[in-house]
Structure formats: structure tokens, C-alpha cells
C-alpha positions as CSV (number, residue, x, y, z in Angstrom):
1,X,-0.2,0.2,0.0
2,X,1.4,3.5,-1.1
3,X,0.4,6.2,1.1
4,X,0.8,9.5,0.3
5,X,2.0,12.7,2.3
6,X,1.9,16.3,1.8
7,X,5.2,18.2,2.6
8,X,5.2,21.6,3.5
9,X,8.6,23.5,3.4
10,X,8.8,26.3,5.8
11,X,11.3,28.9,4.7
12,X,12.7,31.5,7.2
13,X,10.8,34.8,6.9
14,X,12.1,37.7,9.0
15,X,10.4,39.1,11.7
16,X,9.8,42.4,10.5
17,X,8.1,41.3,7.1
18,X,5.9,38.7,8.7
19,X,4.9,41.8,10.9
20,X,4.7,44.1,7.8
21,X,2.3,41.0,6.1
22,X,0.3,41.0,9.3
23,X,-0.2,44.6,9.7
24,X,-1.3,45.1,5.9
25,X,-3.8,42.0,6.1
26,X,-5.2,43.9,9.1
27,X,-5.4,47.2,7.5
28,X,-7.1,45.9,4.4
29,X,-9.2,43.8,6.1
30,X,-10.5,46.8,8.0
31,X,-10.6,49.0,4.7
32,X,-13.3,46.6,2.9
33,X,-15.5,47.2,5.9
34,X,-15.6,50.9,5.1
35,X,-18.4,52.3,3.0
36,X,-17.2,52.7,-0.3
37,X,-18.1,56.6,-0.4
38,X,-15.5,56.6,2.4
39,X,-13.0,54.4,0.6
40,X,-13.3,56.8,-2.5
41,X,-12.8,59.7,-0.5
42,X,-9.6,58.3,1.3
43,X,-8.0,57.5,-2.3
44,X,-9.1,60.9,-3.3
45,X,-7.1,62.5,-0.7
46,X,-4.2,60.1,-0.9
47,X,-4.2,61.3,-4.6
48,X,-3.3,64.9,-3.9
49,X,0.3,63.6,-2.8
50,X,0.7,60.4,-4.3
51,X,1.2,59.2,-7.9
52,X,-1.6,56.6,-8.9
53,X,0.6,54.1,-10.1
54,X,2.3,53.6,-6.2
55,X,-1.4,53.6,-4.7
56,X,-2.3,50.5,-7.1
57,X,0.3,48.5,-5.9
58,X,-0.8,48.7,-2.3
59,X,-3.6,45.8,-2.9
60,X,-6.1,44.5,-5.3
61,X,-8.8,46.4,-3.2
62,X,-7.3,49.5,-3.5
63,X,-6.5,49.4,-7.0
64,X,-10.0,48.6,-7.8
65,X,-11.5,51.8,-6.1
66,X,-8.6,53.9,-7.4
67,X,-9.9,53.0,-10.9
68,X,-13.5,54.0,-9.9
69,X,-12.1,57.6,-9.0
70,X,-9.7,58.1,-11.9
71,X,-12.5,57.0,-14.5
72,X,-15.3,58.6,-12.7
73,X,-14.7,61.8,-14.5
74,X,-12.7,61.7,-17.7
75,X,-11.5,64.9,-19.6
76,X,-10.7,64.6,-23.4
77,X,-9.0,67.6,-24.2
78,X,-6.0,66.5,-26.6
79,X,-5.6,64.1,-29.4
80,X,-3.1,61.8,-26.9
81,X,-6.1,61.6,-24.4
82,X,-8.7,60.9,-27.0
83,X,-6.0,58.0,-28.5
84,X,-5.4,56.8,-25.0
85,X,-8.8,56.1,-23.9
86,X,-9.8,54.6,-26.8
87,X,-7.1,52.1,-26.3
88,X,-8.6,51.3,-22.8
89,X,-11.9,50.8,-24.5
90,X,-10.6,48.3,-26.7
91,X,-8.3,46.4,-24.5
92,X,-10.1,47.0,-21.0
93,X,-13.8,47.9,-22.1
94,X,-15.0,47.2,-18.0
95,X,-13.1,50.3,-17.0
96,X,-15.4,52.8,-19.2
97,X,-18.4,51.0,-17.3
98,X,-16.8,53.2,-14.2
99,X,-17.3,56.4,-16.1
100,X,-19.6,58.6,-14.8
101,X,-18.7,62.2,-16.5
102,X,-17.2,62.7,-19.7
103,X,-15.9,65.8,-20.7
104,X,-14.9,66.7,-24.3
105,X,-13.1,69.8,-24.7
106,X,-11.1,69.0,-27.6
107,X,-13.1,70.8,-30.6
108,X,-11.0,70.1,-33.9
109,X,-12.7,69.2,-37.2
110,X,-11.0,65.5,-37.3
111,X,-13.1,63.2,-38.9
112,X,-11.4,60.2,-37.4
113,X,-10.9,61.4,-33.7
114,X,-14.5,62.4,-33.6
115,X,-15.4,58.8,-35.1
116,X,-12.9,57.7,-31.6
117,X,-14.9,59.9,-29.4
118,X,-18.3,58.6,-30.7
119,X,-17.2,54.8,-30.1
120,X,-15.8,56.1,-26.5
121,X,-19.1,57.4,-25.4
122,X,-20.8,54.5,-26.9
123,X,-18.6,52.4,-24.3
124,X,-19.7,54.3,-21.3
125,X,-22.5,52.5,-20.4
126,X,-22.9,54.4,-17.2
127,X,-22.8,57.6,-18.1
128,X,-24.8,60.2,-16.0
129,X,-23.4,63.5,-17.8
130,X,-21.4,65.0,-20.6
131,X,-20.0,67.9,-21.9
132,X,-19.4,68.4,-25.6
133,X,-17.9,71.3,-27.4
134,X,-21.0,71.5,-29.8
135,X,-24.3,69.9,-30.6
136,X,-25.0,69.4,-34.1
137,X,-25.3,66.4,-36.7
138,X,-21.3,65.1,-35.6
139,X,-22.4,64.2,-31.7
140,X,-22.2,60.7,-30.9
141,X,-25.6,59.1,-30.1
142,X,-26.6,59.7,-26.6
143,X,-30.1,58.0,-27.2
144,X,-28.7,54.8,-25.7
145,X,-27.6,56.7,-22.2
146,X,-31.0,56.3,-20.3
147,X,-29.2,57.6,-17.0
148,X,-27.7,60.9,-18.7
149,X,-28.5,63.7,-16.3
150,X,-26.4,66.3,-17.5
151,X,-25.9,67.9,-20.7
152,X,-23.2,70.9,-21.4
153,X,-22.6,72.5,-24.6
154,X,-21.4,76.1,-25.7
155,X,-22.8,75.5,-28.9
156,X,-26.2,74.4,-29.9
157,X,-26.6,74.5,-34.0
158,X,-30.3,74.5,-35.3
159,X,-29.9,71.1,-36.9
160,X,-32.9,68.8,-37.6
161,X,-30.9,65.9,-37.3
162,X,-30.2,66.2,-33.6
163,X,-33.2,64.9,-32.5
164,X,-32.4,61.4,-33.2
165,X,-29.3,61.8,-30.9
166,X,-29.8,63.8,-28.1
167,X,-30.9,62.0,-24.8
168,X,-34.1,61.1,-23.4
169,X,-35.9,63.8,-22.2
170,X,-37.1,62.1,-19.0
171,X,-33.8,61.7,-17.6
172,X,-32.2,65.2,-17.9
173,X,-32.3,67.4,-15.0
174,X,-29.7,69.8,-15.7
175,X,-28.6,71.5,-19.0
176,X,-26.1,74.1,-19.5
177,X,-25.7,76.1,-22.7
178,X,-22.6,78.0,-21.8
179,X,-22.0,80.6,-24.7
180,X,-24.2,82.3,-27.3
181,X,-24.1,81.3,-30.6
182,X,-22.0,83.6,-32.8
183,X,-23.8,82.8,-36.0
184,X,-27.7,82.7,-35.5
185,X,-29.9,82.4,-32.7
186,X,-32.5,79.9,-31.3
187,X,-34.7,81.0,-28.5
188,X,-35.0,79.5,-24.8
189,X,-38.0,77.4,-25.8
190,X,-36.6,76.3,-29.0
191,X,-33.4,74.9,-27.0
192,X,-35.4,72.9,-24.7
193,X,-37.6,71.8,-27.4
194,X,-35.1,70.2,-29.0
195,X,-34.1,68.3,-26.0
196,X,-37.5,67.0,-25.9
197,X,-38.9,69.4,-22.9
198,X,-37.3,67.5,-20.1
199,X,-39.9,67.3,-17.6
200,X,-37.9,66.8,-14.5
201,X,-35.4,70.0,-15.2
202,X,-34.0,71.3,-12.1
203,X,-31.4,73.7,-13.2
204,X,-30.4,75.3,-16.7
205,X,-28.2,77.7,-17.7
206,X,-28.9,80.0,-21.1
207,X,-26.5,82.4,-22.7
208,X,-27.0,85.9,-24.3
209,X,-24.5,88.4,-25.5
210,X,-25.0,92.5,-25.2
211,X,-25.7,94.4,-28.4
212,X,-28.0,92.1,-30.3
213,X,-31.3,92.5,-31.7
214,X,-33.5,94.1,-28.6
215,X,-36.6,92.6,-30.2
216,X,-34.7,89.0,-29.5
217,X,-33.7,90.4,-26.5
218,X,-37.4,90.7,-25.0
219,X,-38.4,87.1,-26.6
220,X,-35.7,85.7,-24.8
221,X,-36.5,87.1,-21.3
222,X,-40.2,86.6,-22.4
223,X,-39.4,82.8,-23.0
224,X,-37.4,82.4,-19.8
225,X,-40.5,83.6,-17.8
226,X,-42.6,81.2,-19.7
227,X,-40.0,78.5,-18.9
228,X,-40.0,79.4,-15.1
229,X,-43.7,78.9,-14.9
230,X,-44.0,75.7,-17.2
231,X,-41.4,73.4,-15.2
232,X,-42.6,72.8,-11.7
233,X,-39.2,71.2,-10.9
234,X,-37.3,74.1,-12.0
235,X,-34.9,75.7,-8.9
236,X,-32.6,77.6,-10.6
237,X,-32.0,79.6,-14.4
238,X,-28.6,81.1,-14.7
239,X,-28.7,83.5,-17.2
240,X,-24.6,84.4,-18.5
241,X,-24.8,87.8,-20.2
242,X,-21.4,88.0,-22.6
243,X,-20.0,91.6,-24.0
244,X,-20.9,91.8,-27.7
245,X,-19.5,89.3,-30.4
246,X,-16.0,87.3,-29.7
247,X,-14.3,89.7,-32.0
248,X,-15.8,93.0,-30.6
249,X,-14.0,95.6,-28.3
250,X,-17.1,96.9,-26.2
251,X,-15.8,98.9,-23.3
252,X,-19.4,99.8,-22.1
253,X,-20.4,98.1,-18.5
254,X,-22.5,95.4,-19.1
255,X,-25.0,96.4,-16.6
256,X,-26.0,99.1,-18.7
257,X,-27.1,96.8,-21.7
258,X,-30.6,96.0,-22.6
259,X,-30.7,92.7,-21.9
260,X,-28.8,93.1,-18.3
261,X,-31.5,95.6,-17.5
262,X,-34.9,93.4,-18.7
263,X,-33.2,90.3,-17.1
264,X,-33.1,92.5,-13.5
265,X,-36.9,93.0,-14.1
266,X,-37.4,89.5,-14.0
267,X,-34.9,88.5,-11.5
268,X,-36.9,91.0,-9.3
269,X,-40.0,88.7,-10.2
270,X,-38.6,85.3,-9.5
271,X,-35.5,84.8,-7.2
272,X,-34.8,81.4,-9.1
273,X,-33.5,83.7,-11.8
274,X,-29.5,84.5,-11.6
275,X,-27.7,86.9,-14.0
276,X,-23.6,86.5,-14.4
277,X,-21.0,88.1,-16.5
278,X,-19.8,85.1,-19.1
279,X,-16.5,84.9,-20.4
280,X,-15.8,82.7,-23.7
281,X,-14.1,79.4,-23.1
282,X,-14.7,79.8,-19.5
283,X,-16.6,76.4,-19.2
284,X,-13.4,74.8,-20.2
285,X,-11.7,76.2,-17.3
286,X,-14.1,74.0,-15.2
287,X,-12.2,70.9,-16.0
288,X,-8.7,70.4,-15.2
289,X,-6.7,67.4,-15.1
290,X,-6.5,65.8,-11.4
291,X,-9.9,67.2,-10.8
292,X,-11.9,65.1,-8.8
293,X,-15.9,65.7,-9.0
294,X,-18.4,64.7,-6.8
295,X,-19.6,60.9,-7.2
296,X,-23.1,61.8,-8.2
297,X,-21.1,63.2,-11.5
298,X,-23.2,66.3,-11.8
299,X,-21.0,69.5,-12.0
300,X,-22.1,70.7,-8.5
301,X,-19.3,73.4,-8.1
302,X,-21.0,75.3,-11.0
303,X,-24.6,75.5,-9.7
304,X,-23.0,75.9,-6.2
305,X,-21.7,79.3,-7.0
306,X,-25.4,80.7,-7.4
307,X,-27.4,78.9,-4.7
308,X,-27.7,80.1,-1.2
């Protein structure tokens, strides 16, 4: 009869190493017991002075939550960042499911890279907020993103093909039209109609420039007033007023403009209206590298500037 025996070889492990392993195991066990939100908050704090690749080597648990933090808000501001994220979408598509907010500040007319952006957007299955440099027929299809709550753009083109690309209206709660169109004009109600008149809208930003057609100024304010009475969940309307055209050299005080004065009259009737001076390209400054956004993905910092 042949008996089998398992032999365990014991190697000498320095006492200091054994102690380190015990401590690491204990810490990791306690770490796992924390709420996910607290774990991510600790990692965010650690990222202020520690490189991500260093944190990723601590443990698989920390690596998992690190990816949730790093991919929660993704900013595409260059050709390199677009190519890198597209490689990630191809090689590790599960990472893009962590993306809650996608910010595209790169706005060059490159057909190849725009196609890559569309593929990236399609891969972000859990997207809740998106920032696009323009709303036109070239945007990715947003109808498949059923959790999309916030849409931000500086340019809204009057394009009929947009109707089949924009997200479901009932999911949208925040809209930001961050700059006035330099060519052509769409009224506030027309913009909301293009977006399907979102019934759950709670916050919106419109933009208007000084020195424009005063009849259109009046229509603009009348429609904002109508929107305030038509959307019961609406809590805040920010109107950014820009000085003239981008190429103009207007030196007059913005508060003396026609649009500012009639908006001030409306604000006197409804304190949900906030008037602010707008600055072109300012929307891009809200999204810097290494800038971690709240877990709900909505750009809370922008709205917090105007809420009590």
C-alpha cells in the first residue's frame, strides 16, 4: 500500500516582514469594511500627494477603488488623451463602465478622432453627465444612455438631425448652454424643445450677448419667464451675459446693456433667476487634469456658485 504525504516546506521569513504582512492584512480587512464612498474619499485625498501607480500596488482592493476614482470623470482635451482612452476602451472595456462624467474639450474638425470619441461615448454605459464642444449632427448618439442627467455645451446648432441623437428627455435634470451662438440664434424655448422639453429639469443655464437685436432680447426674457412657470421642478435659471461678439471691443459696462436691464426686471419677480457675466471658453476652465468631481457626476461646483 502506497501512502501519500504532503510535505510543507518552511522558509525562514524575517520577523519584520511577517509583522508587515500581518499589519497589511489587518489594514486591508478593515478597509474593506468601510463604506465605498469613504474609501473613495480616502483615495482622493491620497492622490493629492501620491502617484496613482504607487497606490495601485498596495492591494487589489485599493486598485479597484482607485480605478473608480480615476475613471469617474474623464476629460478629453487633446489628441493624445482621446487615443489613450480609445485604447483603454478596446483593451479594458470594463474600465469605461466606471465613467460617470465625460468631458470633451477638444474641438478640432478631425473625422477620425471624432469617430473615436463616438466609440468612447458608446462604451461608457453608465454615463450620467456629458460635456460636448458642440451640439450638431456630428455628436455621438446619446439616446442609448438612459441614465444621462446633465448635458453641457457652448454651441447648439439648429440641426434637424439632432432630434435622433439627443438623450431621453425624462432623464435630464441639468442643462447648460454655456455660450451664445456667434452665428444665428435659437430662443430658449426652441432649445428646450430640441431637448424634448425635459419634464424633470431642475437647473438650466442660458447665455445671451449684449448689443444683439433688442426684439430678440425681449423674446429671450419672455421665454425664460414662460419656462419658469412651465417647469414645476425648476429651481435655478442662470443667464450668462457676454459682452458683444467674440471679436468686438465693447468697453461699456455690461450692467448698462439692454439685456441685463430687462433680465434684472425678471429677477425682481422671481428669485430663481441669476444673472452673471459670461466669459468665452470659461466652461473649459471648470475641468482641469486631476480634478475629482463629486460622486453623483453632476457639476455641483458650477451650480453651487449661484445657490444659497
